[in-house]
N, CA, C and O atoms as a DFTB+ gen file, in Angstrom:
276 C
 N C O
     1  1     -40.742      67.344      -0.947
     2  2     -39.580      66.341      -0.679
     3  2     -40.075      65.213      -1.464
     4  3     -41.272      65.041      -1.697
     5  1     -38.943      64.291      -1.952
     6  2     -39.097      63.451      -3.251
     7  2     -39.329      62.134      -2.093
     8  3     -38.901      62.040      -0.943
     9  1     -40.117      61.254      -2.840
    10  2     -40.494      60.037      -2.143
    11  2     -39.228      59.068      -1.732
    12  3     -38.318      58.842      -2.529
    13  1     -39.264      58.576      -0.540
    14  2     -38.081      57.635      -0.389
    15  2     -38.256      56.306      -1.091
    16  3     -39.307      56.148      -1.711
    17  1     -37.292      55.250      -1.072
    18  2     -37.367      54.071      -2.112
    19  2     -38.634      53.220      -1.411
    20  3     -39.511      52.676      -2.082
    21  1     -38.587      53.203      -0.191
    22  2     -39.693      52.645       0.253
    23  2     -41.144      52.915      -0.142
    24  3     -41.921      52.047      -0.540
    25  1     -41.407      54.123      -0.001
    26  2     -42.387      54.750      -0.430
    27  2     -42.978      54.525      -2.291
    28  3     -44.151      54.485      -2.662
    29  1     -41.790      54.417      -3.124
    30  2     -41.894      54.021      -4.311
    31  2     -42.146      52.627      -4.525
    32  3     -42.757      52.249      -5.525
    33  1     -41.686      51.780      -3.589
    34  2     -41.874      50.434      -3.589
    35  2     -43.274      50.029      -3.318
    36  3     -43.766      49.038      -3.857
    37  1     -44.062      50.949      -2.308
    38  2     -45.506      50.733      -1.741
    39  2     -46.191      51.046      -2.996
    40  3     -47.101      50.287      -3.329
    41  1     -45.885      52.097      -3.789
    42  2     -46.604      52.967      -4.474
    43  2     -46.745      51.793      -5.811
    44  3     -47.836      51.489      -6.293
    45  1     -45.730      51.356      -6.174
    46  2     -45.604      50.382      -7.451
    47  2     -46.398      49.121      -7.029
    48  3     -47.256      48.724      -7.818
    49  1     -46.210      48.465      -5.900
    50  2     -47.039      47.424      -5.376
    51  2     -48.445      47.727      -5.594
    52  3     -49.151      46.916      -6.194
    53  1     -48.980      48.993      -5.092
    54  2     -50.510      49.119      -4.877
    55  2     -51.018      49.164      -6.098
    56  3     -52.142      48.733      -6.356
    57  1     -50.109      49.773      -7.091
    58  2     -50.409      50.132      -8.511
    59  2     -50.658      48.756      -9.243
    60  3     -51.744      48.492      -9.760
    61  1     -49.587      47.904      -9.251
    62  2     -49.503      46.541      -9.697
    63  2     -50.943      45.661      -9.264
    64  3     -51.659      45.057     -10.062
    65  1     -51.113      45.751      -8.044
    66  2     -52.249      45.256      -7.413
    67  2     -53.449      45.358      -7.371
    68  3     -54.169      44.409      -7.057
    69  1     -54.002      46.818      -7.756
    70  2     -55.172      47.286      -7.609
    71  2     -55.701      48.143      -8.697
    72  3     -56.842      48.588      -8.568
    73  1     -54.858      48.487      -9.978
    74  2     -55.137      48.987     -11.064
    75  2     -54.856      48.262     -12.235
    76  3     -53.986      47.392     -12.180
    77  1     -55.520      48.505     -13.404
    78  2     -54.957      48.014     -14.773
    79  2     -54.856      49.244     -15.609
    80  3     -55.583      50.190     -15.305
    81  1     -54.182      49.331     -16.453
    82  2     -53.922      50.381     -17.540
    83  2     -54.560      50.275     -18.767
    84  3     -54.511      49.136     -19.231
    85  1     -55.154      51.110     -19.452
    86  2     -55.817      50.951     -20.723
    87  2     -55.318      52.314     -21.512
    88  3     -55.313      53.445     -21.026
    89  1     -54.984      52.019     -22.568
    90  2     -54.182      53.359     -23.385
    91  2     -55.323      53.314     -24.811
    92  3     -55.651      52.361     -25.517
    93  1     -55.706      54.679     -24.854
    94  2     -56.741      54.710     -25.955
    95  2     -56.204      55.920     -26.741
    96  3     -55.471      56.760     -26.220
    97  1     -56.603      55.963     -28.007
    98  2     -56.046      57.120     -28.862
    99  2     -57.379      58.036     -29.138
   100  3     -58.541      57.631     -29.177
   101  1     -56.974      59.182     -29.293
   102  2     -57.942      60.190     -29.789
   103  2     -57.550      61.294     -31.017
   104  3     -56.391      61.707     -31.066
   105  1     -58.388      61.683     -31.846
   106  2     -57.930      62.487     -32.728
   107  2     -57.309      63.655     -32.316
   108  3     -57.772      64.236     -31.334
   109  1     -56.012      64.255     -33.091
   110  2     -55.677      65.336     -32.503
   111  2     -56.429      66.475     -32.236
   112  3     -57.163      66.840     -33.154
   113  1     -56.432      67.138     -31.196
   114  2     -57.126      68.328     -30.291
   115  2     -58.264      67.780     -29.906
   116  3     -59.176      68.572     -29.671
   117  1     -58.557      66.209     -29.722
   118  2     -59.709      66.083     -28.772
   119  2     -59.059      65.846     -27.285
   120  3     -59.831      65.914     -26.328
   121  1     -57.675      65.571     -27.051
   122  2     -57.291      65.411     -25.940
   123  2     -57.265      66.866     -25.001
   124  3     -57.160      66.852     -23.775
   125  1     -57.359      67.873     -25.666
   126  2     -57.171      69.072     -24.987
   127  2     -58.803      69.374     -24.506
   128  3     -59.055      69.829     -23.390
   129  1     -59.839      69.058     -25.491
   130  2     -61.082      69.022     -25.127
   131  2     -61.637      68.296     -24.088
   132  3     -62.640      68.667     -23.479
   133  1     -60.950      67.146     -23.831
   134  2     -61.253      65.984     -22.793
   135  2     -60.630      66.694     -21.390
   136  3     -61.264      66.759     -20.337
   137  1     -59.460      67.137     -21.560
   138  2     -59.075      67.658     -20.228
   139  2     -59.458      68.875     -19.910
   140  3     -59.228      69.171     -18.738
   141  1     -60.180      70.021     -20.827
   142  2     -60.742      71.204     -20.260
   143  2     -62.165      70.539     -19.845
   144  3     -62.644      71.064     -18.840
   145  1     -62.836      69.633     -20.335
   146  2     -63.916      69.218     -19.907
   147  2     -63.815      68.438     -18.459
   148  3     -64.701      68.397     -17.605
   149  1     -62.921      68.021     -18.418
   150  2     -62.728      67.244     -16.714
   151  2     -62.535      68.284     -16.001
   152  3     -63.245      68.560     -15.034
   153  1     -61.438      69.065     -16.439
   154  2     -61.169      70.298     -15.445
   155  2     -62.714      71.108     -14.742
   156  3     -63.125      71.299     -13.597
   157  1     -63.161      71.378     -15.946
   158  2     -64.311      72.034     -15.579
   159  2     -65.544      71.610     -14.673
   160  3     -66.283      72.300     -13.970
   161  1     -65.514      69.954     -14.979
   162  2     -66.323      69.363     -13.705
   163  2     -65.506      69.201     -12.668
   164  3     -66.003      68.423     -11.854
   165  1     -64.249      69.689     -12.289
   166  2     -63.579      69.475     -11.229
   167  2     -62.870      67.894     -11.084
   168  3     -62.614      67.457      -9.962
   169  1     -62.673      67.347     -11.929
   170  2     -62.303      65.999     -11.954
   171  2     -60.872      65.844     -12.761
   172  3     -60.538      66.790     -13.475
   173  1     -60.184      64.918     -12.693
   174  2     -59.069      64.652     -13.245
   175  2     -59.458      63.814     -14.707
   176  3     -60.559      63.287     -14.873
   177  1     -58.583      63.794     -15.520
   178  2     -58.948      62.975     -16.905
   179  2     -59.351      61.586     -16.594
   180  3     -60.266      60.996     -17.169
   181  1     -58.489      61.020     -15.495
   182  2     -59.011      59.770     -15.400
   183  2     -60.363      59.416     -14.724
   184  3     -61.085      58.442     -14.937
   185  1     -60.528      60.470     -13.837
   186  2     -61.780      60.265     -12.994
   187  2     -63.081      60.283     -14.248
   188  3     -63.940      59.412     -14.394
   189  1     -62.901      61.623     -15.111
   190  2     -63.872      61.778     -16.064
   191  2     -64.260      60.507     -16.731
   192  3     -65.370      59.974     -16.721
   193  1     -63.058      60.066     -17.371
   194  2     -63.141      58.783     -18.354
   195  2     -63.854      57.659     -17.538
   196  3     -64.792      57.017     -18.011
   197  1     -63.436      57.493     -16.490
   198  2     -63.795      56.357     -15.542
   199  2     -65.625      56.546     -15.224
   200  3     -66.418      55.619     -15.061
   201  1     -65.907      57.917     -15.208
   202  2     -67.333      58.129     -14.894
   203  2     -67.973      57.943     -15.918
   204  3     -69.002      57.287     -15.756
   205  1     -67.669      58.401     -17.302
   206  2     -68.147      58.292     -18.670
   207  2     -68.417      56.893     -19.248
   208  3     -69.369      56.549     -19.948
   209  1     -67.435      56.197     -18.833
   210  2     -67.360      54.557     -19.050
   211  2     -68.716      54.012     -18.200
   212  3     -69.717      53.450     -18.644
   213  1     -68.409      54.350     -16.954
   214  2     -69.496      53.951     -15.713
   215  2     -71.101      54.151     -15.966
   216  3     -71.994      53.361     -15.662
   217  1     -71.217      55.382     -16.585
   218  2     -72.448      55.975     -17.058
   219  2     -73.007      55.140     -18.417
   220  3     -74.178      54.792     -18.573
   221  1     -72.055      54.932     -19.231
   222  2     -72.216      54.348     -20.466
   223  2     -72.838      52.799     -20.390
   224  3     -73.885      52.335     -20.843
   225  1     -71.825      52.239     -19.678
   226  2     -72.552      50.863     -19.282
   227  2     -73.710      50.694     -18.221
   228  3     -74.281      49.615     -18.068
   229  1     -73.987      51.713     -17.572
   230  2     -75.096      51.468     -16.729
   231  2     -76.398      51.916     -17.792
   232  3     -77.396      51.196     -17.793
   233  1     -76.355      52.881     -18.506
   234  2     -77.138      53.032     -19.727
   235  2     -77.677      51.797     -20.725
   236  3     -78.781      51.448     -21.143
   237  1     -76.379      51.353     -20.870
   238  2     -76.509      50.012     -22.012
   239  2     -77.350      48.928     -21.116
   240  3     -78.367      48.355     -21.505
   241  1     -76.821      48.788     -20.041
   242  2     -77.501      47.870     -19.114
   243  2     -79.114      47.974     -19.392
   244  3     -79.782      47.100     -19.945
   245  1     -79.550      49.108     -18.940
   246  2     -80.767      49.334     -18.549
   247  2     -81.722      49.384     -20.101
   248  3     -82.922      49.144     -20.235
   249  1     -80.803      49.746     -21.068
   250  2     -81.549      49.572     -22.423
   251  2     -81.617      48.201     -22.905
   252  3     -82.345      47.946     -23.865
   253  1     -80.753      47.055     -22.187
   254  2     -80.705      45.910     -22.925
   255  2     -79.610      45.743     -23.733
   256  3     -79.503      44.677     -24.340
   257  1     -78.677      46.699     -23.870
   258  2     -77.729      46.525     -24.929
   259  2     -76.457      45.603     -24.348
   260  3     -75.841      44.811     -25.062
   261  1     -76.174      45.831     -22.970
   262  2     -75.372      45.002     -22.414
   263  2     -75.690      43.948     -21.313
   264  3     -76.209      44.221     -20.230
   265  1     -75.321      42.737     -21.719
   266  2     -75.653      41.766     -20.457
   267  2     -74.206      41.043     -20.337
   268  3     -73.751      40.313     -21.218
   269  1     -73.516      41.366     -19.061
   270  2     -72.481      40.870     -18.670
   271  2     -72.624      39.334     -18.408
   272  3     -73.535      38.795     -17.779
   273  1     -71.612      38.763     -18.973
   274  2     -71.427      37.105     -18.580
   275  2     -71.037      36.964     -17.121
   276  3     -70.855      35.848     -16.636
């Protein structure tokens, strides 16, 4: 069943209030590798990218390479 207009408005408001978009480019062929890896981990591509970023930031903090202001 298709979402109602009210559901669409609620979804759009939630997305506007709670998330930000980042677009990034990868070399041809890498998108498929990322999608396959995420699927094998049981994650969406978005969840995989967020986890990768979080783990990298944590590692950089621990090594002193990242000092958030």
